[in-house]
Backbone as CSV, one residue per row, in Angstrom:
resi,resn,N_x,N_y,N_z,CA_x,CA_y,CA_z,C_x,C_y,C_z
1,MET,111.251,91.062,95.766,110.692,90.459,94.461,109.376,91.300,94.332
2,SER,108.402,91.542,95.197,107.219,92.049,94.874,107.442,93.577,94.512
3,ASP,108.518,94.169,94.875,108.699,95.464,94.555,109.095,95.705,93.189
4,ASP,109.801,94.661,92.573,110.205,94.625,91.338,108.983,94.811,90.216
5,ARG,107.968,94.222,90.669,106.711,94.139,89.765,105.850,95.224,90.167
6,GLY,105.978,96.018,91.114,105.074,97.109,91.452,103.980,96.826,92.462
7,PHE,104.073,95.519,92.913,103.033,95.161,94.099,103.644,95.379,95.301
8,GLY,102.765,96.011,96.153,103.136,96.015,97.703,103.020,94.701,98.372
9,GLY,103.583,94.781,99.592,103.391,93.565,100.342,102.083,93.226,100.763
10,ALA,101.221,94.207,100.982,99.789,94.070,101.411,99.035,93.258,100.226
11,ALA,99.283,93.834,98.919,98.710,93.070,97.718,99.185,91.624,97.503
12,VAL,100.429,91.389,97.806,101.040,90.122,97.702,100.263,89.093,98.818
13,LEU,100.312,89.770,100.000,99.552,88.992,101.159,98.131,88.689,100.833
14,LEU,97.427,89.402,100.357,95.993,89.380,99.978,95.900,88.326,98.956
15,ALA,96.756,88.391,97.891,96.726,87.280,96.957,96.908,85.980,97.312
16,PHE,97.909,85.904,98.284,98.365,84.560,98.871,97.193,84.142,99.674
17,LEU,96.490,84.948,100.462,95.335,84.462,101.263,94.253,84.163,100.368
18,LEU,93.967,84.912,99.294,92.848,84.464,98.615,93.067,83.050,97.829
19,GLY,94.363,82.929,97.387,94.684,81.589,96.897,94.388,80.445,97.792
20,GLY,94.938,80.665,98.892,94.901,79.704,99.872,93.464,79.290,100.470
21,ALA,92.687,80.326,100.306,91.068,80.235,100.573,90.587,79.488,99.742
22,PHE,90.694,79.756,98.474,89.924,79.240,97.215,90.450,77.683,97.169
23,GLY,91.831,77.391,97.329,92.263,76.082,97.485,91.645,75.436,98.584
24,ALA,91.482,75.893,99.651,90.771,75.166,100.851,89.357,75.030,100.443
25,LEU,88.638,75.894,99.890,87.330,75.724,99.460,87.264,74.656,98.635
26,THR,87.921,74.452,97.422,87.795,73.397,96.566,88.083,72.154,97.180
27,THR,89.232,72.138,98.073,89.287,70.817,98.788,88.056,70.343,99.774
28,LEU,87.453,71.333,100.275,86.244,71.141,101.103,85.044,70.683,100.158
29,LEU,84.953,71.240,99.089,83.858,70.704,98.182,84.062,69.322,97.750
30,TYR,85.356,69.008,97.508,85.535,67.509,97.038,85.904,66.451,98.163
31,ALA,85.825,66.933,99.219,86.063,66.052,100.343,84.745,65.215,100.737
32,PRO,84.955,63.895,101.044,83.794,63.176,101.277,83.285,63.318,102.764
33,GLU,82.553,64.292,102.859,81.987,64.541,104.206,80.484,64.844,103.927
34,SER,79.763,64.834,105.110,78.335,65.225,104.965,78.153,66.737,104.534
35,GLY,77.008,66.915,103.904,76.639,68.308,103.424,76.714,69.246,104.693
36,LYS,76.110,68.867,105.828,76.049,69.820,106.874,77.453,70.169,107.413
37,ARG,78.420,69.205,107.636,79.708,69.419,107.982,80.405,70.243,107.085
38,THR,80.276,69.989,105.808,80.887,70.647,104.713,80.445,72.259,104.770
39,ARG,79.200,72.476,105.105,78.645,73.806,105.112,79.277,74.498,106.212
40,VAL,79.305,73.769,107.322,79.979,74.517,108.549,81.435,74.824,108.303
41,ARG,82.151,74.045,107.676,83.461,74.347,107.386,83.655,75.409,106.450
42,ILE,82.848,75.409,105.533,82.732,76.456,104.510,82.519,77.872,105.162
43,ARG,81.433,77.859,106.065,81.175,79.069,106.627,82.238,79.564,107.614
44,ARG,83.045,78.532,108.281,84.182,78.986,109.134,85.316,79.512,108.254
45,LEU,85.621,78.868,107.120,86.715,79.425,106.229,86.322,80.733,105.780
46,THR,84.870,81.052,105.419,84.551,82.155,104.787,84.709,83.392,105.880
47,GLU,84.189,83.154,107.077,84.576,84.128,108.142,86.056,84.476,108.368
48,ASP,86.764,83.362,108.428,88.215,83.677,108.523,88.787,84.558,107.365
49,LEU,88.440,84.272,106.201,88.935,84.879,105.051,88.397,86.346,105.282
50,GLN,87.223,86.661,105.577,86.553,87.929,105.590,87.396,88.562,106.776
51,GLU,87.756,88.166,107.815,88.643,88.753,108.957,90.039,88.950,108.471
52,ARG,90.531,87.957,107.557,92.002,88.340,107.148,91.853,89.472,106.188
53,ALA,91.010,89.506,105.265,90.738,90.607,104.267,90.611,92.038,104.901
54,LEU,89.843,91.987,106.099,89.648,93.251,106.605,90.989,93.766,107.351
55,ASP,91.742,92.933,107.910,92.941,93.225,108.343,93.860,93.716,107.367
56,VAL,94.064,93.094,106.169,94.760,93.483,105.128,94.341,94.834,104.728
57,ALA,93.054,95.131,104.504,92.473,96.437,104.135,92.812,97.434,105.065
58,GLU,92.798,97.132,106.444,93.131,98.117,107.413,94.665,98.552,107.289
59,GLU,95.389,97.534,107.030,96.924,97.789,106.879,97.115,98.710,105.755
60,VAL,96.444,98.372,104.663,96.779,99.193,103.348,96.233,100.507,103.658
61,ARG,95.116,100.889,104.345,94.538,102.120,104.617,95.456,102.825,105.463
62,ASP,96.177,102.367,106.558,96.975,102.836,107.377,98.260,103.286,106.521
63,ARG,98.867,102.526,105.888,99.887,102.803,104.809,99.620,103.952,103.899
64,VAL,98.366,103.971,103.450,98.066,105.104,102.445,97.888,106.364,103.245
65,GLU,97.455,106.368,104.452,97.259,107.598,105.368,98.556,107.957,105.494
66,ASP,99.535,107.141,106.024,100.902,107.597,106.356,101.580,108.195,105.013
67,ALA,101.506,107.664,103.675,101.970,108.117,102.707,101.406,109.594,102.236
68,VAL,100.214,109.696,102.432,99.446,111.106,102.120,100.110,112.217,103.201
69,ASP,100.188,111.579,104.459,100.615,112.495,105.549,102.090,113.009,105.016
70,GLN,102.887,112.189,104.757,104.362,112.281,104.418,104.365,113.230,103.066
71,GLY,103.515,113.087,102.275,103.558,113.787,101.036,103.088,115.310,101.182
72,ARG,101.983,115.367,102.142,101.643,116.787,102.617,102.588,117.614,103.255
73,GLU,103.366,116.806,104.156,104.564,117.546,104.797,105.649,117.894,103.725
74,ALA,105.909,117.124,102.866,106.941,117.399,101.987,106.474,118.624,101.101
75,VAL,105.247,118.714,100.758,104.766,119.753,99.842,104.658,121.007,100.737
76,LEU,104.157,121.047,101.941,104.404,122.144,102.785,105.773,122.661,103.065
77,SER,106.666,121.813,103.393,108.107,122.044,103.430,108.667,122.807,102.250
78,ALA,108.398,122.155,101.101,108.808,122.756,99.822,108.367,124.118,99.612
79,PHE,107.015,124.309,99.903,106.415,125.737,99.556,106.963,126.599,100.671
80,GLU,107.155,126.268,101.922,107.859,127.297,102.867,109.296,127.601,102.375
81,ALA,110.044,126.551,101.890,111.281,126.867,101.491,111.375,127.830,100.211
82,GLY,110.483,127.600,99.360,110.173,128.271,98.100,109.767,129.936,98.716
83,LYS,109.101,130.145,99.560,108.523,131.252,100.125,109.743,131.984,100.697
84,GLU,110.534,131.364,101.392,111.558,131.884,102.130,112.686,132.308,101.069
85,ALA,112.781,131.479,100.009,113.951,131.853,98.938,113.376,133.079,98.185
86,PHE,112.101,133.098,97.934,111.591,134.296,97.305,111.736,135.549,98.083
87,GLN,111.468,135.484,99.411,111.605,136.654,100.277,113.187,137.144,100.425
88,ARG,114.028,136.194,100.450,115.419,136.520,100.526,115.735,137.201,99.080
89,GLU,115.510,136.670,98.030,115.783,137.197,96.678,115.126,138.600,96.528
90,ARG,113.815,138.726,96.940,113.252,139.982,96.929,113.974,141.096,97.757
91,ASP,114.433,140.653,98.941,115.169,141.641,99.847,116.376,141.890,99.453
92,ARG,117.061,140.922,98.683,118.529,141.316,98.029,118.387,142.139,96.820
93,LEU,117.153,142.029,96.074,117.128,142.960,94.950,116.586,144.340,95.270
94,THR,115.766,144.403,96.307,115.443,145.550,96.936,116.440,146.538,97.533
95,THR,117.421,145.790,98.169,118.641,146.537,98.792,119.572,146.856,97.776
96,SER,119.728,145.990,96.765,120.872,146.293,95.826,120.498,147.442,94.759
97,SER,119.067,147.564,94.631,118.607,148.669,93.839,118.346,149.979,94.516
98,SER,118.587,150.037,95.864,118.405,151.319,96.558,119.681,152.056,96.592
């Protein structure tokens, strides 16, 4: 489903995590607890969200690096194939004109 809209799995996961974090934060702010306890819970939630966001960012970075590497290999392979085809055609034309 996410591929149909052009969003990758990491983007969907990040949106899900952010939505959950904002929902939890809203719940904490409206919960009947002392201010100190609420601040501690918000701090923990923020730290957890930061850790998850860093994990998602690292996953996205790894996927982008893999895609760039694959693209580079494809371009180099195509370049080499074109160079070989050019050489074969040049050799064929050279031998047939002699």
